[in-house]
C-alpha positions as CSV (number, residue, x, y, z in Angstrom):
1,M,24.2,-72.3,-57.4
2,S,26.6,-69.5,-56.3
3,P,25.5,-65.9,-56.9
4,N,27.1,-64.1,-59.9
5,P,28.9,-60.8,-59.6
6,G,25.9,-58.8,-60.7
7,Q,23.7,-60.3,-57.9
8,L,26.4,-59.7,-55.3
9,G,26.7,-56.1,-56.5
10,L,22.9,-55.5,-56.2
11,L,23.0,-57.2,-52.8
12,T,25.8,-54.9,-51.7
13,A,23.8,-51.8,-52.9
14,S,20.9,-53.1,-50.8
15,V,23.1,-53.3,-47.7
16,I,24.4,-49.8,-48.3
17,F,20.8,-48.3,-48.6
18,F,19.8,-50.1,-45.3
19,A,22.9,-48.7,-43.6
20,V,22.3,-45.2,-44.9
21,G,18.7,-45.4,-43.8
22,G,19.8,-46.4,-40.3
23,V,22.3,-43.5,-40.1
24,L,19.6,-41.0,-41.2
25,S,17.2,-42.4,-38.6
26,L,19.7,-41.9,-35.9
27,L,20.5,-38.4,-37.1
28,R,16.9,-37.5,-37.2
29,V,16.5,-38.1,-33.5
30,F,19.9,-37.1,-32.0
31,R,20.4,-34.1,-34.2
32,H,16.7,-33.1,-34.1
33,K,16.2,-33.2,-37.8
34,P,12.6,-34.4,-38.5
35,G,13.0,-33.8,-42.2
36,L,15.3,-36.8,-42.4
37,R,12.4,-39.2,-41.7
38,L,11.3,-39.4,-45.3
39,P,14.8,-40.0,-46.8
40,A,15.3,-42.7,-44.1
41,K,12.1,-44.5,-45.1
42,I,13.0,-44.2,-48.8
43,C,16.4,-45.8,-48.2
44,A,14.8,-48.7,-46.4
45,Y,12.2,-49.3,-49.1
46,V,14.9,-49.1,-51.8
47,G,17.0,-51.6,-49.9
48,I,14.0,-54.0,-49.7
49,A,13.3,-53.6,-53.4
50,M,16.9,-54.4,-54.3
51,A,17.0,-57.4,-52.1
52,L,13.8,-58.7,-53.7
53,A,15.2,-58.1,-57.1
54,V,18.2,-60.2,-56.1
55,L,15.9,-63.0,-55.1
56,V,14.0,-62.9,-58.4
57,W,17.2,-62.8,-60.4
58,H,18.9,-65.6,-58.6
59,G,15.7,-67.8,-58.4
60,R,15.1,-67.4,-62.2
61,I,18.7,-68.4,-63.0
62,R,18.7,-71.5,-60.8
63,G,15.2,-72.4,-61.9
64,S,13.7,-72.7,-58.4
65,W,12.0,-70.2,-56.1
66,Y,12.1,-72.3,-53.0
67,P,14.5,-70.7,-50.4
68,L,15.5,-73.8,-48.5
69,E,17.3,-75.1,-51.6
70,D,19.9,-72.3,-51.4
71,N,21.2,-70.5,-48.3
72,F,21.9,-67.4,-50.4
73,D,18.1,-67.1,-50.9
74,A,17.2,-68.3,-47.4
75,L,19.2,-65.6,-45.6
76,I,18.0,-62.8,-47.9
77,W,14.4,-63.9,-47.4
78,L,14.9,-63.7,-43.6
79,G,16.4,-60.2,-43.9
80,V,13.6,-59.0,-46.2
81,L,10.9,-60.4,-43.8
82,L,12.4,-58.6,-40.9
83,A,12.8,-55.3,-42.8
84,L,9.1,-55.5,-44.0
85,F,7.9,-56.2,-40.5
86,V,9.8,-53.1,-39.2
87,Q,8.3,-50.9,-41.9
88,Y,4.8,-52.3,-41.1
89,V,5.1,-51.7,-37.4
90,Q,6.5,-48.2,-37.9
91,R,3.5,-47.4,-40.2
92,Q,0.8,-48.8,-38.0
93,R,2.1,-48.1,-34.5
94,P,5.5,-46.4,-34.5
95,L,8.0,-47.5,-31.8
96,G,10.9,-45.2,-31.4
97,G,14.3,-46.9,-32.0
98,L,12.8,-50.2,-33.3
99,D,14.7,-49.9,-36.6
100,W,17.9,-49.2,-34.7
101,F,17.8,-52.7,-33.2
102,I,16.3,-54.7,-36.1
103,M,18.0,-53.1,-39.1
104,P,21.6,-54.2,-38.0
105,V,20.3,-57.8,-37.9
106,V,18.9,-57.3,-41.5
107,I,22.2,-56.0,-42.7
108,L,24.1,-59.0,-41.0
109,L,21.7,-61.5,-42.7
110,L,22.3,-59.9,-46.1
111,V,26.1,-59.8,-45.6
112,A,26.0,-63.5,-44.5
113,A,24.0,-64.4,-47.6
114,G,26.7,-62.8,-49.8
115,V,29.6,-64.6,-47.9
116,F,28.0,-68.0,-47.4
117,G,26.5,-68.0,-50.9
118,Q,30.0,-67.8,-52.4
119,I,31.7,-70.3,-50.1
120,S,29.1,-73.1,-50.3
121,P,25.6,-72.5,-51.5
122,R,24.1,-75.5,-49.8
123,E,26.3,-76.5,-46.9
124,Y,24.6,-74.3,-44.3
125,I,21.0,-74.6,-45.4
126,D,19.7,-77.1,-42.8
127,S,21.6,-75.7,-39.9
128,T,20.9,-72.1,-40.6
129,W,17.2,-72.6,-41.2
130,S,16.7,-74.8,-38.2
131,I,18.7,-72.5,-35.9
132,V,16.7,-69.5,-37.0
133,H,13.4,-71.4,-36.5
134,R,14.3,-72.5,-33.0
135,V,15.9,-69.2,-31.9
136,S,13.0,-67.1,-33.2
137,S,10.4,-69.5,-31.7
138,Y,11.9,-69.6,-28.3
139,G,12.8,-65.9,-28.4
140,G,9.1,-65.1,-29.2
141,A,8.1,-67.2,-26.2
142,V,10.3,-65.2,-23.9
143,A,8.9,-61.9,-25.2
144,F,5.4,-63.2,-24.8
145,A,6.2,-64.2,-21.2
146,V,7.0,-60.6,-20.5
147,A,3.7,-59.5,-22.2
148,G,1.8,-62.1,-20.2
149,A,3.4,-60.9,-16.9
150,T,2.7,-57.2,-17.6
151,G,-0.8,-58.1,-18.8
152,T,-1.4,-59.7,-15.4
153,M,0.0,-56.7,-13.6
154,Y,-2.2,-54.4,-15.6
155,L,-5.4,-56.4,-14.7
156,I,-4.4,-56.4,-11.0
157,H,-3.5,-52.8,-10.9
158,N,-6.6,-51.7,-12.8
159,R,-8.8,-53.6,-10.4
160,R,-7.2,-52.0,-7.4
161,L,-7.5,-48.6,-8.8
162,R,-11.2,-49.1,-9.5
163,R,-11.8,-50.4,-6.0
164,K,-9.4,-47.8,-4.5
165,T,-7.4,-50.4,-2.7
166,V,-3.9,-49.5,-4.0
167,R,-1.1,-50.5,-1.6
168,P,2.0,-48.3,-1.7
169,E,4.3,-51.3,-1.1
170,L,3.0,-52.9,-4.3
171,D,3.7,-50.1,-6.8
172,F,3.2,-51.5,-10.3
173,G,3.6,-48.1,-11.9
174,S,1.1,-46.4,-14.1
175,L,-1.3,-48.3,-16.3
176,E,0.1,-46.5,-19.4
177,R,3.6,-47.7,-18.6
178,L,2.4,-51.3,-18.2
179,E,0.5,-51.1,-21.4
180,R,3.5,-49.7,-23.3
181,I,5.8,-52.5,-22.0
182,S,3.3,-55.1,-22.9
183,M,2.9,-53.7,-26.4
184,V,6.7,-53.5,-27.0
185,S,7.0,-57.2,-25.8
186,V,4.1,-58.2,-28.1
187,T,5.6,-56.4,-31.0
188,L,9.0,-58.2,-30.6
189,G,7.4,-61.5,-29.8
190,F,5.1,-61.3,-32.8
191,A,8.0,-60.6,-35.1
192,L,10.0,-63.6,-33.8
193,L,7.0,-65.9,-33.8
194,S,6.2,-64.9,-37.4
195,I,9.7,-65.8,-38.5
196,G,9.5,-69.1,-36.5
197,L,6.2,-70.0,-38.2
198,I,7.4,-69.2,-41.7
199,T,10.7,-71.1,-41.3
200,G,8.9,-74.0,-39.6
201,I,6.2,-74.3,-42.3
202,A,8.8,-74.0,-45.1
203,E,10.9,-76.8,-43.5
204,V,7.8,-79.1,-43.1
205,I,6.9,-78.5,-46.8
206,H,10.4,-79.1,-47.9
207,L,10.8,-82.4,-46.0
208,G,7.2,-83.5,-46.7
209,Q,6.4,-87.0,-45.6
210,Y,9.8,-87.5,-44.0
211,T,9.0,-85.3,-41.0
212,S,8.1,-87.0,-37.7
213,L,4.8,-85.0,-37.8
214,G,3.2,-87.6,-40.1
215,I,0.7,-87.3,-42.9
216,N,-1.5,-84.8,-41.1
217,R,1.4,-82.6,-40.2
218,M,-0.5,-79.3,-40.5
219,T,-3.1,-80.4,-37.9
220,Q,-0.8,-81.5,-35.2
221,P,-1.3,-79.8,-31.8
222,K,2.0,-78.1,-32.0
223,V,1.1,-76.4,-35.3
224,L,-2.4,-75.5,-34.4
225,L,-1.4,-74.0,-31.0
226,A,1.3,-72.0,-32.7
227,F,-1.2,-70.6,-35.2
228,A,-3.6,-69.8,-32.4
229,V,-0.9,-67.9,-30.5
230,W,0.0,-66.0,-33.6
231,L,-3.6,-65.0,-34.3
232,I,-4.2,-63.8,-30.7
233,Y,-1.1,-61.6,-30.6
234,A,-2.0,-60.3,-34.1
235,L,-5.2,-59.1,-32.4
236,V,-3.3,-57.5,-29.5
237,L,-0.9,-55.8,-31.9
238,H,-3.7,-54.2,-33.7
239,T,-5.7,-53.1,-30.7
240,P,-4.9,-49.4,-31.3
241,I,-7.2,-49.6,-34.4
242,N,-10.2,-50.4,-32.1
243,P,-10.0,-48.4,-28.8
244,R,-12.5,-50.9,-27.2
245,M,-9.9,-53.6,-27.4
246,R,-7.3,-51.7,-25.5
247,G,-6.6,-51.9,-21.8
248,R,-8.1,-54.9,-19.9
249,R,-9.1,-56.8,-23.1
250,A,-5.7,-56.5,-24.6
251,A,-4.1,-57.6,-21.3
252,T,-6.4,-60.6,-21.1
253,L,-5.5,-61.6,-24.7
254,S,-1.8,-61.3,-23.8
255,I,-2.3,-63.7,-20.9
256,L,-4.3,-66.1,-23.0
257,G,-1.7,-66.0,-25.8
258,F,1.0,-66.9,-23.3
259,V,-1.0,-69.8,-21.9
260,L,-1.4,-71.2,-25.4
261,M,2.3,-70.6,-26.0
262,I,3.1,-72.8,-23.0
263,G,0.8,-75.4,-24.5
264,A,2.7,-75.2,-27.8
265,L,6.0,-75.7,-26.0
266,V,4.7,-78.7,-24.1
267,A,3.5,-80.1,-27.4
268,V,6.9,-79.7,-28.9
269,Q,8.6,-81.6,-26.0
270,F,6.2,-84.3,-25.1
271,M,3.7,-85.1,-27.8
272,P,4.4,-87.4,-30.7
273,G,6.0,-85.7,-33.6
274,G,6.6,-82.6,-31.6
275,T,10.3,-82.1,-32.0
276,R,10.2,-81.5,-35.7
């Protein structure tokens, strides 16, 4: 079902609030106006609330809440999930500039929902959802590869510092810098993997018994490994809450998570039912 003018108007208002919030965030840093932080956050939350209101409105009219049945809903859901993740990260462990890179993607998803929702409500469902699932999953794997590499460097460098055997020709930089790079990679990878899991599970539920995963689709190695990776990096992402989990333990978890991610990729390619 195509969106009506009221829903498109509310979606447009949501895009405007996201855009205004992004501009305020930029001005806060480059014009040194810390007082703009609160208005920027308010704009972001209002944009999220409006987008959710569109989903409720449209779902009630068409009589279904399942996003895969309508690409208007699917694209809005993806945008809302990204926006919520940014707000969560900035609340728990702020990363300067994260919203500058993610919010434009949110805006593009909402604009695409408005455009494609009018042209053909269903034509792009499978391709859009599958592409997002694959891109986010493999994008998360790349980010976790960086986290695993920096985690390994952290452990090696930490061991050399403790034994006082640092070699000038093997300068890994400071431990703080390696930890920061690892956390940024984990944050990005966790966001992408979360989207990949959500879209993958939704697709499996939608297709039901017609997937190649079989009857026990939720207990396949590919699915279990993906969940294990998600849980491990969720722990790494929240290490600042528990100082004892920082440093070497966080680096070790990053390496373990990447090893399991490789296992998940192998399961996707070579095990029965792995490709879908």
